[in-house]
N, C-alpha and C positions, 0 to 999 in steps of 0.2 A: 538845414545843416547836417541833422542825423542822416538824412539820405546820401549826402556827400562824403560824410565819413565812412560810412556804409561801403559805398563804391571806392573810396580810396583803400579801404582796408582789404577788400576782395581784389583789387588791382595789385596790392601789394602781394598778397597770398598767392596769386596766379603767377605773377613775376617770380616770386620765390619757388615755387613747384617747376615752372620752366626752368629756372635757373639750376636747380636740384637735379632735375632730371638730364640736363645736358652734363652736368659733371658725372653724373653717375654712368651715362652712355659714353662718355669719352673714353677711348682707350688709354692705358699707361704706356708711357714711355719706360721701355725696359734697358738700360745699358747692360753691355756685355760684362759678365762677371771677371775677374781676374784670372791670370794663368796661375797654373799651379805645375811646377816641374816635380816629376817624380823619378828618382834614380832607379834603373833596373838593371839586373845582370844575373851572372850564373858561372859556375865552374861544374863542369862534368867530364867523365871519361867513357869514351866509347870504343868498340870494338872495330876497326876498319878493316873490311875484306880487301881483297885483290882489286886493285883499280883496273880501268880499261887498256893500260898498257903492261900491266903485270911486273911493275917494278918497283911498288911501294906497298907491300902488304903480305901477309894480313899483319897488323900491328895495333895495339892499343895506342889511343890518340887522346891527348888532354885538350879541352877546349875552355878557354875563358872570355867572356864577353861582359861587356857594359854599356849601358846606354841612358838616355833620357827619355821620357813621355810627358807630353803637357797634357796634364789632365783636368785643366782648367777650361774656361769659357773665352778667352781671348789670346791673342798671339803674343809669345814671349820674344824679345830680343836680346841681343848679346848674350845667348846661351851657350856656357860651356860646361866640358864632363873632364874632371881632373881625377886622375888615378893617384892613390897615394903612392908615392914613390915612384911615380911613373910621368907620362905625359899629360899635359893640360891641352885638350882639342876642342875647337871650335865646332860646333853643330853643322855639318856640311850644307851646302844649298841643294836644293831639291827643284829640279826643272817641272816635274809633273805637278807640283804642288805650288810652283812658282814663288820659291822663298829663296832668301838670300842667305849667305854664310852666317850663322848665329841665329837664325830666325826659326821659331819652331810653333807652328800653328797650332790650334785647339785640335786636340786627339791624334796628334802627329807624334811619332816615335823616330828616333835617331839612334842608332848604336855605333859608337865612335872607337871601343875598343873591342876587338874581334881577333884572337890569337889561337892558334892550334900547332901543336908539336908532337912528335913521338914519344911515347912512354907516357906512364900514368903513374903519379904520386902525389901525395897530398900537397894541395895549393889552394890558394885564395886570390880574391881581387877585392879591392875596396876602393871607394873614390867619394866625390861630391859632385854637385851640380849646381850652378847658379846662373842668373839672369839679370838683366838690368831692371826689372820691374819688382817692385814688392810683392811677395808671395809668401806662402806657407813655408817655412824651412824644416819642419819636422820630417819630411819626407825627402828630403836632399841629399842624405848621407845613406851609403850602404855597405854591407860586407857580406861576402858569400865564400864558401869554402866547399871542398869536395870530402874532407876527412870527417868523420863522426867519432864520437866517444864511444867505447862499447860499453853496454849496461853493465853494473855490477852485479855478481852472482852472489 
């Protein structure tokens, strides 16, 4: 009886060790993290020199742009960029990355607002982005301007 209990305990210990080794050796399945939209943009003035046809320069030129970047780990769908007081635009399809309209893969960037005009004066651009999936909304809004306050003397 004592011998059979010893053998049974040894068998249970071996089975437990084999089972534990299997659990330790098994790779863990990792699901892709959520997508995370980040609004990007800017306003700047540049001095444009004469063009190749000599009809448009030299002149100061204003450039406003805004878009969205997916800094998360999975594809976002239904992505739009809305300019405050302006248009609401879908992220365009990308044939190279094989995405549909409104789809933004992880690490992909799409510029939806890109305007240039003659002259340079204080200007700004602001907006927000949103998608169909739940994500971090703290970086979905942005405001950029090219005017700076002069420091007090």
